[in-house]
N, C-alpha and C positions, 0 to 999 in steps of 0.2 A: 128310582120307581117299578115296580114293577110290569109284570105283563098284565094283569089285570087293572091297570090302572090304562095302562094303552090301550085296555079294548075298550074300554069305559064301562071296566063292569069294578061297581064301588062296593058287590061286597065282596069283593076278594077270591071269586072263580071262573075261572082261566075257561072253564069246560062251561061254562053255566052262556058266558057272555059269547060261542064261539053261534056263528051261522047254523043254525039247521036247518035248512031246508038249500036245495042247488042250484046249482045256479044255470038257468037252461039255457040260456047261448050257450056257454059253453057243453056242455053240456047235449047239446046239440052238432054245434061245429066238432065236437069231439066222434060227435056217432054217425058222423056224413052226411047230417040232414040236411046240408047247406051245398052242397053236392050240383044243384039244381043251379042258384042259383051261382057260383062259379063258376058251372060250364059253357054255362050266358056270356060271361064276365069273358070268356077263354077265344070264345065263335065270333062277337065281339070282334076284340083284337086282333084274331087271325084273319076277319075280314080288313080289314079296316093297313093291318102289316101286305096285305097280295095286294090290296087295291095300291095304297104307295109304290110295291114293287112292280104292275104293272102297267102303274107313272114312268119306274123310270127308266125302264125299258126301252117306249118309248121315242123318252128325253132321245136315248143314248142311241134310237138308230136314228132319228135324225140327223144326229149329231155325227153317226156313220154314212149319212147318207150323201150331207152336205158336206163332208168332208173326201166326197167320191168325188160326187161334181163340181167340187175345185179344180183335183187334181187330175181329169177326162177335161176336161176346159185347157189345164194348161199342157198339157202335153196335144192337145188341140192345136192348138197358139204356137208350141214350142214344131210341132210337126209345120204348120201355116209359114215359122218363118224359115226356117232351116237353106229354103233357099233363092231366101232374100241375103241371110249371110252367106252364102254361099258364092253370089254372082256378084256382090260386091268385095267380098275377099276376093276373090277366083278378079275382078276389074282392077283392085288395087293391084293385085301384085304382078299382075300383065303391063302394069304402066298405066296403065288409064290418065286417068286427075279425074277428080275431085269435080269439076265444071262438065264430065258429062250427063247430059240425061240421064242414060239409064241404072247410072250407079247412085245417081244424086236418091233417084227414084227408088234403090234399092235400101238405099244412105234412108230414108224416108220412113220407109214402115219397116223398117228396124228402127228407129225409132217409137212414132206413132201408137205398132199394132200394143206392144208391151207397156204403155203408158195411157190405151183405151183399156188395157188387159188390166190396167191397177189399178185406174177412175171405177170400171168398174166397178174392181172386187174391193175396196173401200164404200164403195157406197152399198152392197149388196149389206156389207159386217156395220152401218152404223144405221144401217137403215132392221138390219138386224139387234143389236141397240136397244134400241126405241121403241 
């Protein structure tokens, strides 16, 4: 099969079967006449990316704020519990019994405060998930 048959020219002249008129879209693209359309797409893409970046930065700041709040709350609870732990340890080492009222109150404070803190943290975590 010859090139004239592939081109659909039954006369056998390959030059006569070729397109004589140039492709206008191809010439416009090569000449750069579609730059305005490409610029508009690039600007729209840039706006979308910048908006997404802003949302991601806001989410990151929120996570940082939550993490620092939990750390501050944990330190405050620890500072509140240290005197009770110190007193309980001092009472038990000093020979006092667990049946003493002061020792029992310190023991209850050392048990209940972390339990309440854990319940509050779990409630906040489950509320954040839903």
